[in-house]
C-alpha positions as CSV (number, residue, x, y, z in Angstrom):
1,M,92.0,74.7,96.9
2,K,92.5,75.8,100.6
3,G,93.9,79.1,99.7
4,L,90.7,79.6,97.2
5,R,88.3,78.7,99.9
6,M,90.0,81.1,102.3
7,N,90.1,84.1,99.5
8,I,86.0,83.1,99.1
9,K,85.3,83.3,102.5
10,I,86.8,86.7,102.9
11,I,85.3,88.0,100.0
12,I,81.7,86.8,101.2
13,I,82.7,88.5,104.7
14,S,83.4,91.8,103.2
15,I,80.4,91.9,101.4
16,I,78.1,91.3,104.5
17,L,80.2,93.7,106.3
18,V,79.8,96.2,103.6
19,A,76.2,95.8,103.5
20,A,75.7,96.0,107.2
21,A,77.5,99.3,107.2
22,Y,75.4,100.6,104.5
23,M,72.4,99.5,106.4
24,I,73.6,101.3,109.4
25,V,74.1,104.7,107.5
26,K,70.8,104.4,105.6
27,S,68.8,103.6,108.7
28,T,69.7,106.8,110.5
29,N,67.5,109.8,110.1
30,Q,70.3,112.0,109.5
31,S,70.4,112.3,105.6
32,P,73.1,114.4,104.0
33,V,70.3,116.6,102.8
34,S,67.4,116.1,105.2
35,G,66.6,119.1,107.3
36,P,63.8,120.6,109.2
37,T,60.6,121.8,107.4
38,N,61.3,125.3,108.5
39,H,64.7,126.0,107.4
40,T,67.2,128.1,105.5
41,T,68.8,126.9,102.0
42,A,72.4,127.7,101.8
43,A,75.6,126.4,100.6
44,F,77.3,123.5,102.3
45,G,79.9,125.1,104.4
46,A,78.4,128.5,104.8
47,W,75.9,127.5,107.4
48,E,76.1,129.6,110.5
49,S,76.8,127.5,113.7
50,P,76.8,128.4,117.3
51,V,79.6,125.7,117.4
52,T,82.8,128.5,117.1
53,A,86.3,127.7,117.2
54,A,86.3,130.2,120.2
55,S,83.6,128.3,122.2
56,I,85.6,124.9,121.3
57,F,89.0,126.0,122.7
58,E,88.2,128.3,125.3
59,A,86.3,125.8,127.1
60,A,88.5,122.8,126.0
61,D,89.3,121.3,129.4
62,S,90.2,117.4,129.7
63,V,91.0,114.7,132.2
64,S,93.7,112.1,132.3
65,Y,96.3,109.8,134.3
66,L,93.5,109.1,137.1
67,T,94.7,107.5,140.3
68,T,93.6,106.5,143.4
69,E,95.5,106.5,146.7
70,N,93.7,106.2,150.4
71,D,90.4,105.8,148.9
72,Q,91.0,109.5,147.4
73,V,90.7,110.4,143.3
74,Y,93.6,112.4,141.6
75,F,94.0,113.2,138.1
76,I,95.4,115.4,135.7
77,E,93.3,118.4,133.8
78,S,94.5,120.2,130.9
79,K,93.1,123.7,131.7
80,A,92.4,126.1,128.6
81,A,92.4,129.1,131.0
82,A,96.4,128.0,131.8
83,D,97.2,128.0,128.2
84,G,96.7,124.1,128.0
85,K,98.8,123.5,131.1
86,N,98.6,120.0,133.0
87,I,97.1,120.8,136.3
88,L,97.1,118.2,139.0
89,F,93.6,117.8,140.8
90,K,91.7,115.7,143.3
91,L,88.4,115.2,144.1
92,D,86.6,116.2,147.3
93,S,83.9,114.7,149.0
94,N,81.5,116.7,146.7
95,N,83.1,115.4,143.7
96,D,84.4,118.7,143.2
97,G,88.0,119.4,141.7
98,V,90.5,120.6,144.2
99,Q,93.5,122.0,142.4
100,L,97.1,120.8,143.8
101,S,99.6,122.4,141.5
102,S,99.9,125.9,140.2
103,D,98.6,127.6,137.1
104,Q,102.0,128.6,136.2
105,S,103.7,125.1,136.1
106,S,102.6,122.0,133.9
107,V,102.6,118.8,135.2
108,R,103.8,116.7,132.0
109,S,106.9,114.5,131.5
110,R,108.6,114.5,128.3
111,V,110.5,111.1,128.4
112,H,110.1,109.9,125.0
113,E,109.1,113.4,123.9
114,Y,105.3,112.1,124.4
115,G,105.8,111.4,128.2
116,G,103.9,109.1,130.3
117,R,102.5,109.1,133.9
118,P,103.8,112.3,135.3
119,Y,102.8,112.2,139.1
120,L,103.1,110.1,142.3
121,V,100.7,110.2,145.3
122,D,102.7,108.4,148.3
123,G,100.7,108.9,151.5
124,E,100.8,112.9,152.1
125,D,103.5,113.5,149.6
126,I,102.9,114.2,145.9
127,Y,105.7,114.1,143.5
128,Y,105.4,115.6,139.6
129,S,107.5,116.1,136.5
130,Q,107.6,119.7,135.8
131,F,107.1,120.3,132.2
132,K,109.6,123.3,132.1
133,D,112.8,121.8,133.8
134,Q,111.6,118.2,133.8
135,K,112.9,117.8,137.5
136,I,110.8,115.8,140.2
137,Y,109.1,118.3,142.7
138,R,107.7,117.3,145.9
139,I,104.5,118.8,147.2
140,S,104.0,118.4,150.9
141,E,101.2,120.1,153.2
142,G,102.2,123.7,154.1
143,V,105.3,123.6,152.2
144,E,106.5,125.0,148.6
145,P,107.2,122.5,146.2
146,Q,110.4,121.5,146.2
147,A,112.8,120.0,143.3
148,I,114.5,116.7,144.1
149,T,116.1,115.8,141.1
150,D,118.9,117.7,138.7
151,D,118.8,119.3,135.2
152,K,118.8,117.4,132.0
153,L,117.2,114.3,133.5
154,R,113.7,113.4,132.7
155,Y,111.2,111.1,134.6
156,M,108.0,109.4,134.3
157,D,106.0,106.2,135.6
158,C,107.3,106.7,139.0
159,I,106.2,104.4,141.7
160,A,106.7,104.4,145.8
161,D,109.4,102.0,147.2
162,K,108.4,102.4,150.7
163,K,110.7,99.9,152.3
164,N,113.8,101.7,150.8
165,N,112.6,105.2,151.2
166,R,112.9,105.9,147.4
167,L,110.9,106.1,144.3
168,I,111.6,104.0,141.3
169,C,111.2,105.6,137.9
170,V,111.9,105.7,134.4
171,R,114.6,108.0,133.6
172,E,115.8,109.6,130.4
173,D,119.3,111.0,130.9
174,H,120.0,114.0,128.4
175,R,123.4,115.0,130.0
176,G,125.5,113.7,127.3
177,I,125.7,114.3,123.6
178,A,124.7,111.2,122.3
179,E,121.4,109.7,122.1
180,P,119.6,110.0,125.8
181,E,119.9,106.9,127.9
182,N,116.9,105.4,129.0
183,T,117.1,103.3,132.5
184,L,115.2,102.4,135.5
185,V,116.5,104.0,138.8
186,A,116.2,104.7,142.2
187,V,115.8,108.1,143.3
188,S,116.2,109.0,146.7
189,I,113.9,111.0,148.6
190,G,115.8,111.2,151.9
191,D,119.0,112.9,150.9
192,S,120.3,114.6,147.8
193,S,122.5,111.3,146.7
194,E,122.9,110.4,143.0
195,D,120.1,108.4,141.5
196,E,121.2,104.5,141.5
197,I,120.7,102.9,138.3
198,L,118.8,99.6,138.8
199,F,118.7,98.4,135.1
200,A,120.3,99.6,131.9
201,G,120.9,97.8,128.6
202,S,117.9,98.2,126.5
203,D,117.0,101.4,124.5
204,F,113.7,102.0,126.5
205,V,112.1,101.3,129.8
206,S,108.7,101.8,130.8
207,S,105.6,100.9,133.3
208,P,107.5,99.7,136.4
209,S,105.0,98.1,139.2
210,L,106.2,97.4,142.6
211,S,105.3,94.0,144.3
212,P,103.2,93.9,147.6
213,D,106.1,92.8,149.5
214,G,108.3,95.3,148.0
215,N,111.0,92.6,147.0
216,S,110.6,92.9,143.3
217,V,109.7,95.3,140.4
218,A,108.1,94.2,137.0
219,F,109.0,96.5,134.1
220,I,109.0,96.4,130.1
221,T,111.8,96.8,128.0
222,W,112.4,97.2,124.2
223,S,115.2,98.3,121.6
224,H,115.4,99.7,118.3
225,P,113.9,99.3,115.7
226,N,110.7,98.1,117.8
227,M,108.0,100.3,119.2
228,P,106.3,99.3,122.2
229,W,103.3,97.8,120.4
230,D,105.9,95.7,118.5
231,D,108.1,93.6,120.4
232,T,108.7,94.0,124.0
233,Q,110.2,92.1,127.1
234,L,108.6,91.9,130.4
235,R,111.4,91.7,133.3
236,I,111.5,91.4,137.0
237,L,114.0,92.7,139.3
238,K,114.5,91.0,142.6
239,F,116.0,93.0,145.4
240,A,118.3,92.1,148.2
241,S,117.8,93.1,151.8
242,D,119.2,96.3,151.4
243,G,117.3,97.1,148.1
244,S,120.2,96.4,145.6
245,V,119.5,94.2,142.5
246,K,120.0,90.6,143.3
247,T,118.8,88.9,140.0
248,V,116.7,89.9,136.9
249,I,114.2,87.3,135.2
250,D,112.9,87.6,131.9
251,V,109.4,86.5,131.6
252,P,109.0,83.6,129.1
253,Q,108.0,84.6,125.7
254,N,107.8,83.0,122.3
255,G,108.3,85.3,119.4
256,N,107.4,88.7,118.9
257,V,104.8,89.9,121.5
258,A,103.6,93.4,122.6
259,I,103.2,93.5,126.4
260,K,102.1,96.5,128.3
261,N,100.3,97.3,131.6
262,P,102.3,95.0,134.2
263,E,100.5,95.0,137.6
264,Y,100.8,93.1,140.6
265,A,97.9,91.7,142.6
266,K,97.9,91.5,146.5
267,D,98.5,87.8,146.4
268,G,101.8,88.5,144.5
269,L,100.5,87.4,140.9
270,L,101.9,89.4,138.3
271,Y,99.2,90.3,135.5
272,F,99.7,92.1,132.2
273,V,98.2,92.7,128.8
274,A,99.8,90.9,125.9
275,D,99.2,90.0,122.2
276,F,100.6,86.6,122.1
277,D,97.4,85.2,120.1
278,N,96.7,88.3,117.7
279,W,94.7,90.1,120.5
280,W,95.8,92.2,123.2
281,T,94.3,90.1,126.3
282,L,95.0,89.8,130.0
283,Y,97.7,87.1,131.3
284,R,99.3,86.4,134.7
285,F,102.7,84.8,135.7
286,D,103.6,83.2,139.2
287,V,106.7,84.9,139.9
288,S,107.5,82.6,142.9
289,V,108.3,79.9,140.4
290,A,109.4,81.8,137.6
291,Q,112.1,79.4,136.4
292,N,109.6,76.8,135.7
293,K,106.3,78.7,134.3
294,V,104.8,80.4,131.2
295,P,102.5,83.2,131.4
296,E,98.6,81.9,131.9
297,K,96.1,83.5,129.7
298,V,93.4,84.8,131.8
299,L,90.7,85.9,129.3
300,D,90.3,84.1,126.0
301,K,88.4,86.6,123.7
302,Q,89.2,88.0,120.7
303,I,89.0,91.6,122.0
304,E,91.6,94.4,122.6
305,V,92.0,95.0,126.2
306,R,92.8,98.6,126.7
307,S,93.4,99.0,130.6
308,Y,92.5,97.1,133.8
309,A,92.7,97.3,137.5
310,I,92.8,94.2,139.8
311,E,89.4,94.6,141.9
312,N,90.2,92.0,144.6
313,D,91.4,88.5,144.7
314,T,88.9,86.9,142.5
315,S,88.1,89.8,140.0
316,A,89.6,92.4,137.6
317,I,87.8,95.5,136.1
318,I,88.8,95.6,132.3
319,A,88.4,98.2,129.2
320,Y,88.2,96.8,125.9
321,S,87.5,97.8,122.5
322,K,85.5,95.9,119.8
323,E,84.3,96.8,116.3
324,G,85.2,100.7,117.2
325,E,83.4,100.7,120.5
326,D,84.8,100.5,124.0
327,H,83.4,98.3,126.8
328,L,83.8,97.9,130.6
329,A,83.6,94.4,132.1
330,R,84.4,92.7,135.1
331,V,86.7,89.3,134.6
332,N,86.6,86.4,137.0
333,L,90.3,85.8,137.4
334,S,89.6,82.1,138.3
335,T,87.4,81.4,135.6
336,G,88.1,83.6,133.0
337,E,84.6,84.5,132.7
338,M,83.5,88.1,131.3
339,E,80.6,90.0,132.3
340,N,80.0,93.4,130.6
341,I,79.0,96.4,132.9
342,G,76.2,98.8,131.1
343,H,76.4,100.1,127.5
344,A,79.3,100.8,125.3
345,F,81.4,103.9,125.4
346,S,83.4,105.6,122.8
347,S,86.5,105.1,125.0
348,V,87.1,103.8,128.4
349,G,90.6,103.9,130.5
350,S,92.2,105.0,133.5
351,I,90.9,102.6,135.8
352,S,91.8,102.6,139.6
353,V,90.0,101.1,142.5
354,T,89.5,102.1,146.1
355,S,88.4,99.8,148.8
356,D,85.1,99.3,147.9
357,A,84.9,101.0,144.4
358,A,86.2,101.9,141.2
359,Y,86.8,104.9,138.9
360,F,87.5,105.3,135.3
361,I,87.6,107.9,132.7
362,A,85.3,107.4,129.8
363,S,83.5,109.1,126.7
364,T,80.7,108.8,124.4
365,P,79.3,110.5,121.1
366,Y,77.6,113.1,123.5
367,S,80.2,113.6,126.1
368,D,84.0,114.1,126.3
369,N,86.6,112.5,128.6
370,A,85.0,112.5,132.0
371,I,85.4,110.7,135.5
372,Y,82.9,107.9,136.2
373,H,82.3,106.3,139.9
374,L,81.6,102.3,139.4
375,K,80.0,100.3,142.6
376,G,79.2,96.8,141.7
377,N,77.9,97.0,138.3
378,V,76.3,100.5,138.7
379,Y,78.1,103.6,137.4
380,Q,77.6,107.3,137.2
381,K,79.5,110.2,136.1
382,V,81.0,112.3,139.0
383,Y,83.2,115.0,137.2
384,Q,83.0,116.7,133.8
385,P,85.7,119.2,133.3
386,S,84.7,122.4,131.4
387,S,83.9,121.8,127.8
388,P,81.7,122.9,124.8
389,E,78.0,122.3,125.0
390,I,76.6,121.4,121.8
391,D,72.9,121.2,121.4
392,K,71.0,118.3,120.0
393,D,70.0,120.1,117.1
394,F,73.6,120.7,116.1
395,L,75.1,117.3,117.1
396,S,76.1,114.8,114.4
397,V,76.1,111.4,115.9
398,P,78.9,109.3,114.1
399,Q,78.0,106.2,112.1
400,P,80.6,103.4,112.2
401,I,81.2,101.9,108.7
402,V,83.3,99.1,107.1
403,F,84.6,99.3,103.6
404,P,86.2,97.4,101.0
405,T,90.1,98.0,100.3
406,G,93.1,96.8,99.4
407,V,92.6,93.4,97.8
408,N,89.7,91.5,99.5
409,E,90.4,93.3,102.9
410,T,88.2,96.1,105.0
411,A,89.0,99.0,106.7
412,Y,86.9,100.9,109.1
413,G,85.9,104.6,110.1
414,F,83.1,107.0,111.6
415,Y,81.2,108.9,109.2
416,Y,79.3,112.4,110.1
417,P,76.5,113.7,108.2
418,P,76.0,117.6,108.3
419,K,73.8,118.4,111.2
420,N,72.1,122.0,111.5
421,H,68.8,122.4,112.5
422,H,68.3,125.7,110.6
423,F,69.8,125.1,107.3
424,I,69.8,122.7,104.5
425,G,71.9,122.7,101.1
426,P,70.6,123.7,97.6
427,K,68.3,121.2,96.2
428,G,70.4,118.6,94.0
429,T,73.5,119.1,95.9
430,L,75.7,116.9,98.3
431,P,77.9,118.0,100.9
432,P,81.9,118.4,100.8
433,L,83.7,116.1,102.8
434,I,86.5,116.4,105.3
435,V,88.7,112.8,105.5
436,K,90.2,113.2,109.2
437,V,93.3,110.6,109.6
438,H,94.5,110.1,113.1
439,G,98.1,110.3,114.2
440,G,100.4,107.6,115.4
441,P,100.3,106.1,112.7
442,V,99.3,102.9,114.5
443,G,96.6,105.2,116.7
444,A,93.1,104.8,116.2
445,T,90.5,107.2,116.2
446,N,86.7,106.5,118.0
447,S,83.4,108.1,118.4
448,S,84.1,110.1,121.1
449,L,82.3,113.8,121.1
450,N,84.9,115.8,119.4
451,P,83.9,119.3,119.1
452,S,86.3,120.1,116.1
453,I,84.4,117.6,113.9
454,Q,81.1,119.3,115.1
455,F,82.4,122.6,114.1
456,W,82.7,121.2,110.6
457,T,79.3,118.9,110.4
458,S,77.2,122.0,111.8
459,R,78.4,124.1,108.8
460,G,77.4,121.7,106.4
461,F,80.2,119.5,106.0
462,A,80.3,115.8,106.2
463,V,83.2,114.3,108.1
464,F,85.0,110.8,107.6
465,D,87.1,109.8,110.6
466,V,89.0,106.9,109.2
467,N,90.8,103.9,110.7
468,H,92.8,102.7,108.0
469,R,94.9,99.5,108.1
470,G,97.6,99.9,110.6
471,S,95.3,101.1,113.5
472,T,95.1,99.8,117.0
473,G,92.0,98.2,118.1
474,Y,91.6,95.4,115.4
475,G,94.3,92.9,116.6
476,R,98.0,92.7,116.0
477,M,97.4,91.3,112.3
478,F,95.6,94.2,111.3
479,R,98.1,96.8,113.1
480,K,100.8,95.3,111.5
481,K,99.3,96.0,107.7
482,L,100.9,99.0,108.1
483,Y,104.5,97.6,107.8
484,P,106.5,98.4,105.9
485,N,103.5,99.8,103.8
486,W,103.2,103.1,105.1
487,G,102.3,105.8,102.8
488,I,100.5,103.2,100.7
489,V,97.9,101.3,102.3
490,D,96.9,104.3,104.6
491,V,96.4,106.4,101.4
492,E,94.8,103.8,99.8
493,D,92.3,103.3,102.4
494,A,91.6,106.9,102.7
495,S,91.0,107.0,99.1
496,N,88.6,104.2,99.1
497,G,86.8,105.4,102.0
498,V,86.0,108.4,99.9
499,K,84.9,106.4,96.9
500,W,82.7,104.3,99.1
501,L,80.8,107.3,100.4
502,A,80.5,108.8,96.9
503,S,79.2,105.5,95.6
504,Q,76.2,105.8,98.3
505,D,75.5,109.5,97.4
506,F,76.4,110.7,100.6
507,I,79.3,113.1,99.6
508,D,80.3,115.5,96.6
509,A,83.1,113.8,95.2
510,D,84.3,116.9,93.6
511,K,84.8,118.7,97.0
512,V,86.8,116.5,99.3
513,A,89.6,117.5,101.6
514,I,92.1,115.5,103.7
515,R,93.6,116.5,107.0
516,G,95.7,114.9,109.6
517,G,98.2,115.9,112.0
518,S,101.7,114.4,112.6
519,A,101.6,111.0,111.0
520,G,98.3,111.9,109.8
521,G,99.8,115.0,108.2
522,Y,102.1,112.5,106.3
523,T,99.1,110.8,105.0
524,T,97.6,113.8,103.9
525,L,100.7,114.9,102.2
526,A,101.2,111.4,100.7
527,A,97.6,111.3,99.3
528,M,98.0,115.1,97.7
529,A,100.9,113.7,96.2
530,F,100.1,110.0,95.2
531,Q,96.4,110.2,94.6
532,N,94.0,112.5,92.5
533,V,90.9,112.0,94.9
534,F,91.7,115.2,97.0
535,K,91.0,118.6,96.2
536,A,92.2,120.2,99.3
537,G,94.6,119.3,102.0
538,T,95.7,120.5,105.4
539,S,98.4,119.3,107.4
540,Y,99.3,119.9,111.1
541,F,103.1,119.2,111.6
542,G,103.1,116.7,108.7
543,I,106.3,114.8,107.6
544,S,107.1,115.8,103.7
545,D,110.6,114.4,103.6
546,L,111.1,110.5,105.2
547,E,114.9,110.5,104.7
548,I,115.3,113.9,106.7
549,L,113.1,112.8,109.2
550,A,114.9,109.5,109.7
551,R,118.0,111.5,110.7
552,D,116.3,114.4,112.4
553,T,113.7,113.0,114.9
554,H,114.1,112.2,118.4
555,K,115.4,109.0,119.9
556,F,111.8,107.3,120.6
557,E,110.8,107.3,116.9
558,S,114.5,107.3,115.5
559,R,114.3,103.8,114.0
560,Y,110.5,103.5,113.6
561,L,110.9,104.3,110.1
562,D,112.5,100.9,109.7
563,Q,109.4,99.3,110.5
564,L,106.9,101.6,108.6
565,I,109.4,101.7,105.4
566,G,112.4,99.6,106.0
567,P,116.0,100.0,107.0
568,Y,117.7,103.4,106.5
569,P,120.1,104.0,104.2
570,E,119.6,100.5,102.9
571,M,116.4,101.3,101.4
572,K,117.0,104.7,100.7
573,S,115.3,104.6,97.4
574,V,112.1,103.7,99.0
575,Y,112.2,106.5,101.4
576,D,112.8,108.9,98.2
577,Q,109.7,107.3,96.5
578,R,107.5,107.8,99.4
579,S,108.4,111.1,100.3
580,P,105.8,113.7,99.1
581,I,108.5,116.5,98.7
582,N,110.1,114.3,95.9
583,S,106.8,114.1,94.1
584,V,105.9,117.7,94.6
585,E,105.1,118.3,91.1
586,N,102.2,116.1,91.5
587,I,100.3,118.1,94.0
588,T,98.4,120.6,92.1
589,A,95.5,120.9,94.7
590,P,95.8,123.8,97.3
591,L,97.5,122.8,100.7
592,L,97.4,124.5,104.2
593,L,100.4,123.6,106.3
594,L,100.3,124.4,110.2
595,Q,103.2,124.0,112.2
596,G,104.7,124.2,115.8
597,L,108.2,125.9,115.9
598,D,109.2,124.0,119.1
599,D,108.4,120.8,117.5
600,K,111.2,118.1,118.4
601,V,109.3,115.1,116.8
602,V,108.7,116.6,113.5
603,P,110.8,119.5,113.3
604,P,109.4,122.6,111.0
605,N,111.9,122.2,108.4
606,Q,109.1,119.3,107.3
607,S,106.6,122.0,106.7
608,E,108.6,124.6,105.5
609,M,110.4,122.6,102.5
610,I,106.9,121.7,101.1
611,F,105.6,125.4,101.4
612,N,108.5,126.6,99.5
613,A,108.5,124.1,96.9
614,L,104.4,124.8,96.3
615,K,105.2,128.3,96.2
616,D,107.9,127.7,93.4
617,N,105.5,125.7,91.5
618,C,102.7,128.2,91.9
619,V,100.2,126.0,93.7
620,A,98.0,127.9,96.1
621,T,99.4,127.3,99.7
622,A,99.7,129.0,103.0
623,Y,102.0,128.4,106.0
624,I,101.0,129.2,109.4
625,S,103.7,128.9,112.1
626,F,103.3,129.2,116.1
627,E,105.9,130.2,118.4
628,G,105.9,128.4,121.9
629,E,104.0,125.3,120.3
630,G,105.6,121.8,120.1
631,H,104.1,118.6,118.6
632,G,100.3,119.6,119.1
633,F,99.0,123.0,119.8
634,R,97.9,123.7,123.4
635,K,97.1,127.5,123.7
636,P,93.5,128.1,123.1
637,A,94.5,131.0,120.9
638,N,96.6,129.3,118.5
639,N,94.0,126.5,118.2
640,I,91.5,129.1,117.5
641,K,93.6,130.7,114.7
642,A,94.5,127.2,113.3
643,L,90.6,126.1,112.9
644,N,89.5,129.2,111.6
645,S,92.3,129.4,109.1
646,E,91.3,126.1,108.0
647,L,87.7,127.0,107.4
648,S,88.6,130.0,105.6
649,F,91.0,128.1,103.4
650,Y,88.1,125.3,102.3
651,G,85.9,128.5,101.7
652,Q,88.2,129.9,99.2
653,V,88.7,126.3,97.6
654,F,85.5,125.1,97.6
655,G,83.9,128.5,96.6
656,F,81.5,129.7,99.6
657,V,81.9,132.3,102.1
658,P,82.1,131.2,105.6
659,A,79.5,132.5,108.4
660,G,80.8,134.2,111.4
661,G,83.3,137.0,109.7
662,I,86.2,134.6,109.5
663,E,89.4,136.1,108.9
664,P,90.7,135.2,105.4
665,V,93.6,132.8,105.3
666,Q,96.4,134.4,102.8
667,L,97.2,131.9,100.0
668,V,100.1,132.2,98.2
669,T,99.6,131.5,94.5
670,C,103.0,131.9,93.2
671,N,106.4,133.2,94.7
672,N,106.1,136.6,96.2
673,E,102.2,136.6,95.5
674,S,99.3,136.3,97.4
675,D,95.6,136.4,97.3
């Protein structure tokens, strides 16, 4: 009876959520077929738009990794004019960006291939990881950057240990022929001595934080097959007077827990974020009585804390997500009371405090990532990198939806209706839909201004940006729904989202495409192979053969599939069943494949295999590769070509001629033939 009551409760909640989502979408003035009274009728997809691929990517700068030191603000800016290289900047007194590193170098780490925080400001000196050779370089005033580490070593998340005149860094050692070794090391900055290993013995290390007295460092470790969002261990090294390791303390934790963002407060208490009770929230640990204490929950809310910074002895500034929105809030560290600051954002993060204020990076549906200044409860934008300007007459505002899926379950997403002040679709027709699947696969999408989405909506497409089961931001239980069901629940949710939108008469169910990159590329290929909902697909560096990936990818994700699918080779048959390449005969709709040739995460053979198989089966397909690109395209010219090729591809599949004189992509319809 208890189980029956629970099922009825779930069904009622699902009905309420779906009804609420329906009312949200219906209540907006952006109907799929509405438009101005003075308009031109044209086929959906063929509308002329000022939002071009060139206007997007030639101005597509972004900011990340904000930090403060001596009341100055430092950050990384990815510069389109420098072919997507990461440049180190600081803000001057007028909030203008001052460039600190050369356009010829990229401040970017390759630890875990995805990297982490790639620079450190220590007084007048700056240390950064150079992408090309992965050495640490030191910048001092009036002196050319100088390398202080050796070849085949990668570093990230460095902190300054002033007491011992050294840096403490996460290091990844690629000097051997076996799997690279991740350790916590001390890097001397006074001489050329070999790094001292402070901690080894786990597969991965991240996020060191030094105590105010310099006597201990907290950090996070985990081992295969876990990922950092699965099961991690918070550890503390205590140093002897000479800087050597005296003891290692494991912070007590019951069962699997994902811990992140350890940070010491000035009083010596250690704060961190953990999901002991399903939601990532704020905890603290008293290191001085470590042997007799367990972590204390500071904030008891069903929200996902994304980042935080200790503001003073009594408060912290946090960024948290709830129901698809991000919020900024102040938490009283004594009482656990939380006070929201301002309105919701699409995303908030990278919080850092100065002596009398705080800074953070945030985005909205109308503005991409920018730097904000916070004093008290008042914030203002102080730095916006170069980005495309989209007139409100062409700006589609995302509408959050909740839809039914699985067995009495729900999933989430953002629906973007077509929006162009000058055009409307032919009477009696509905717009084509592009389903966008995020990477990760336990990542998440949000409602931030995404010019690439506006590229589609301003041409007459609807876009559905889906947060399938397994996405981050809805608690640990929701995140775990992807294990070991990758290729099943994500595909099911993408398909059910389309069916729900079609049931509301928002989209033309006969003109639906799916696109995604990396893990989203796998979902795209799996949806094409295992569902009949999608009439076209675009895979950016997607996975076609899970078995080959399990043997061929980098260390960080080499055992990830143990969680997502099951242990290999024990469950080889499941890998075979879930691999799109083994069901390629089911793919009859056209497919576009885009791939970087330097990709170490998803090697090019994953795209090449399915391209050749589709040619053999005489399915319309195209494969476009990009030299010098890795896992994600950075050069504006390559991104422009990729997006325009995708538009040409959909035009050929759905029967419209794109505006703007787009160069047609050549589809191979059979081996040695093309249109």
